[in-house]
N, C-alpha and C positions, 0 to 999 in steps of 0.2 A: 504493500500500500504506500509506503514512504517513497519507493522508487517511482510509482505512478504519479504521485503528487509532484515529485521533483521534475519528472518529464513534462507534466502539464505546465508547471511554472516555467521551465526552460523554453517551451514553445511560445508561451505568452510573452516572455522577455524578448525572444527573437522578434516577435511581432512589434514590440515596442521599439527595439533598436532600428528595425527596418523602417518603421514609421518616422522616427526622428530624423533619419538621414534622407528622407524623401523630399525635403524642402531646403531652400536656402533661407535662413532666418530673416535676412534683410528684405527679402522679396515677398514676405507673407502679405496677402491681400484677401479681401472678401469681395466676391463678385456681386453685382446687382442681382444676378439670378439666385445666388445663395440667400441674399437678404429677402428677395421676393418669396422664396420658398419658406423662409421663416415666418413672414407675415401672413402667408397663406395657410399656415397650420391651423387645423380646427381647434377651437377653444375646448379645453378640458372641462368636464362637468364641474359645476360649482366654482368656476374660475372667477366669477364676479364676487362671490362670497370671499374667496381667498384674497382677492385684490383689496377688498374692503378691510379685511383683517390686517393685511400688510400695511395699509394706510392708517391703521389704528382707528378706523371708522366702525366701531363695534356695534353701535345701534343700527347702522346701515346693514351690516352683516346679518344681524338678527332679523331685521325686517325681510331680507331676502330669503332667509331660511324658513321663516314662518313659525307658526305655533309648534310646540314640542310634539303634540299628538299627530301632527301632519308630516313629521320627518320620515321620509320613505325608505331610505337606505342607510347602511352603516357609515358612509362618508358624511352624510348630512348630520347624523347623530354625533359623529366625531367632531365636526366643525361647530356644532351647537355647544358641545362640551368645551371645546378649545376657546371659544369666545368667552364663555363664562369663567374659564381659568384665567384668561388675560384680564377680565374685568375684576376678578377677585384680587389681583395684585396691582391694579391700576393706581390706587392711592398710595400703595407702598412705593411704587416706582416714582410717583410724584412727591414722595416724602411728606405726605400729609397724614400718614398713619404708619404704624410699624407692623401691623398684623393684617393678614389677608382677610377679605370679606368671606365669612363662613357660609353664607347663603349661596353666593356664587360658586364657592369652592365645592360645596356638596353637589350642585347641579353639574359642575365640570366632571367630577369623579363619576357621577351616575351615568352620564351620557358617553364619556370616553370608555368606561367599562362595558357599556352596552355594545358599542362599536367593536371593541376588542373581542367580545364573546362571539361576534359575527365574523371574526377573522380579519378585520380591517387592520392591515399592517401598521399604519401610521398611529392608530390608537394603541396598539400593543407597544410600539416604540415609546409613546408618551407614558404609558403605564410604567415602563422601565425608567424613564428619565425624570418624570414629574412626580410620580407617586410611590416610588420604591425607596424606603429609608436607606441611608448610607450603610447601616449595619447589615443589610440584606443583599450583599453584593452578588451572591450566587443567583438569587432570584432575579436580579437585574440582568445578569448575563444570560440566564435562561430565556427571559423575555426578548432580549436583543437577538438571540439565536433564532427564536421563533419568527421574529420580524425579518431577519436577514434571510432565512430560508424562503421567505415570500418575495425576496429580491427588493426589499425596501432599502434604498441606497444609504440613507443616514444610519440605519441600523448596521448595515454591512461595514460602513466606515468606522463607526464607534467601536464595534466589536473587534475589528482589525486592530485598532489602536490599543484596546485593552489587551489584546493578544500580544502586541509588540511589547508593551510594558511588562507583561508577565512572562515573556519568552525566556526560557532557561536553556534551550538547545537551539542548534541551527535549524532543526526540523520545525520547531515552533515558529521561528521567524519565517521560514519558507511558507508555512500554512497561512500566516498573516499576510504575507506578500501576495499569495495566491488569491486571497479574498479581496485585497485592494485591486488587483488586476481584473478580477471578475467584475467588480463594481465599475472600474474605468471602461471596460468594454460595453457596459450597459448604459452609462449615464455621464453627461457632461460635467456635472458637479463633482463626480468622483475623479474625473480627469484633472480638475482644478486641485483637488486634494493631493493627487499624485504629483502634480507640479510643485505643490508646496513642500513635499518631501525632498524633491530634487533641489529646491531652493534653500532647504534647511531653515524654514521659517519658524519651526516650533522647536525650541532648544531642548525641551523635555524629551522629544522623540528622535532628535537627530542621531543619537548614539545607539538607538535600538531598532530603527526601521531597516537598516542595512542598505539604504540608498546613498551612494556617494553624491556630493554636491555636483550638479550638472545643470547650469543655467539654460543652456540651449535645449536640452531635453525638456526642461520645464516650459520653455517658450513654445515648443512644438505641441505639448499637451494642452497648453492654454489656447493655442490656435485651433487645435482640433475641437476643443470644447466650444470655442466661438463659432466654428463652422456648424456646430450642432445647435446653434441659436442661443447660446448661453451668454447673456449680457455681462455677467460678473467676470467671465474670462476675458472678454474684450476690455473691460475696465481695468483689469490687472495688467493687460498688455499696455494700456495707456499709462498706467503708473510707472511701469518699468521703462517705457520709452522716454518719459520726461525726467526721470531721475538723474540728477547731476552726477551721481556717483555710481552709475549703472555699470556693472561688469558684464555687459551682454552686447549683442550685435544689433539690437533694435534701434533703428534710426530715430533720433530725437525729433526730426522734422515730421515724423508720422504720428506723434503723440496725439494730436487733435483728431487725426484720422481714426484712431482706435476709440477715442472718446465718442466720436460721432457714431461709430459702429455700435458701441454699447448703448447709446441713446436710441438709435434706430431699432435696437433689439429690446426696447422698452425698459431700460434701466432708468428709473426716476432720478436716482442720484446723478447719473451721467447727464440726463437732460437738464437738470438744474445747474450742474457745473458748466455744461456747454452754453447755456443761456448766459451765465455770468461771464464766460470767456468772450462770447460774441459782443456782449454789451461793452466790455472793457475795450474791445478792438473795433468799436463803432460799426459793427454789422448788426444794425438794430432790427431789421426784419427777421433775421435768424434768431436773434436774442428773444424777440417777442414770441416767435413760433415755439421755441423749446421751453421758454418760461411758462407759457400758457399750458402746455402739456403737463409739465411737472407740477405746476401749481394746483392742478386738479387733485393731486395726491399729497398736497400740503408739504411739498419740498421747500425747505427753508431758503435755499439759495435762489430758487425760482421766485418765491414771494418777495425776497429782498430785491431781486432784479426788477420785477414789475413795479415795486414801490419806488425804486430809484428812477425808472424810466418815466413814470408819471410825475414824480417830484421834480425831476430835472427838465422834463419836456424834451428828452433825447430819444428819438425813435417813436415816441407817442406824444400826442398833444398834452401839454401840462395840465394836470388835473389833481389838485391837492387832496380833495376828499377821497378819490380813488387810491392815491398814494397812501394816505392814512389808513384806509381800509386794508390794504395789503400788509402794511406794517403791523396793524392790529392782529391780522390773521397769522402773521409770522410769530407774534408774541404768544398767541394761543398754542402754537406748535412747540415753541421753545422759549419758556419764560426766563431762561438763564442767558440768552444770547445778548451780549453787550452791545452789539451793533444795533439790534432792534430797540433795546432799552434807550440807547443814546438818541436814536432818531425820533422815537416817540416823545421823549422828554423835551427835545428841542421843538418839535412840531406843536405840542400842547402849550409850551411856553409862548410861542409866537402866534398861536391861534391859526395854524396852517392846516386847513382841511376840516377844522371844527372850531368851536368857540375856545377862547383862551381858558385854560384850566390849570392854574398854578399848582393845585394840590396833586393832580395827576402828573404834571411836569416834574414836580419835586420828587414824587415817588419813583418815577422812572430814572431821573437823573442821579438820585442817590445810588441806585443800583449800578448804573453805568460809570459814574464818577469813581466809585470804589474799585472798579475794574480798569481804571486808567484811561477812560475815554475823555479826551481833552475838551471836546465840545460841551459835554455835560458838566465837566468840572467848572467851566466858565459860567454856564447858565445857573448851576447850583450856587456858585459864588454870588451871582447877581441876586438870586432869590434870598439868600441869607442876608445880604447887604440891605435889600429893600423890604425884607419881611414878606415875601410873596410865596404863599403855599407852605411856609415854615415860620417858626418863631424867629424874629429878627435877631441876628448875631453877627455883627460886622466883622469881628475877628475871625470867626469861622469862614465867613464869606471871602475875606482876604486870603486865607489859607488855601481855599479852593482855587482862587484866581491865580495864586502863585504856582500851584501844581499844574494848572492849564498852561500858563506862560512857560513853565519849565519844559513843556513839550513843544515849544515854539508855536503855540496857537496865537496868531497875531492879534486877534480881537482882545484876548486876555492881556497880552503885552501892552497894547495901546491903552486899555482901561487902567491898568496899573500905573502906566506912565502919566496919565491924566488925573487920576484920582487918589493916588497913594504916595 
């Protein structure tokens, strides 16, 4: 049996080596025909529900699933349970509470278990990952094996990594490598994982997987995954292309090409980043196109780009209420983003897009100023000096003015020169 396994692995490795040398790294391209084939792929069942979950639009996902008694198959039961699991931890994630919501958690466990009993591999995987206590490792492994036997790729990959970490013999490692290669033959995401082994991106696994560092092999697996319509692989090629310290043959001049491929393959992150890039480079029609697509999924960079375009009147007619609306939407997505806090603070202070609101301006500017945003440091200084939205405290106001001026913010420097 060991000999058979080794022969199988040897054959799969020969396939991998042949594949890797079939291309010249610098010449990798995606044809329009390949992209068309990706866009023509039939939507998977429940894809809209999964998209809503990915965008953290949980109420939308539940609306599309319908009432619990109407859930027809194991996948719908699973997704219903998954949404409630995410809702259970939503406030924990937002740091407004330290404990999961018990009602949501019970519903999550109930419906994920129901789907698992019907043999749905993703539910079995979540039983292993989400609901198996740390002290029940063997039970976790058994569940992963069950899901892996059903060719559920995340289970195959996680099981292989557990096997790598537990490997005591060469044969153990051969078995883990065989499982990884099986997954890579089936799925683009597994090709990305195999690429990460060749890149040595996980220091914990570098010494146990048995893969020597080989960046060009990694690039080829990423390209193969991209050709299978995987946007994450294209995004990784973009990151590797633009890296200033890249030890690979990917031309830096093609970085935006790969970013655009990732965007065309429906990566919201790539669409938002591409919108920001085109806005910075004055390609406003393209910036608007990609920003609108990504903004539908609440991408922070897309929302910021649209806010800037309406605020500055570059590429779009100047419209301060619309700009404010996009910045407010961005704040709902990420309330810790200093750029959003800074812009909202300034706009509410100036009354841009809405009535002047010193209290709201002060709240936003306190957050942004403490993160080093020179604009809000200046306006917060003004508010303390004038007692607008805060209790008047001239010394505190001067201190904020100095911090802003120290960052070469000219308005603050001029104010200090004239008033202090």
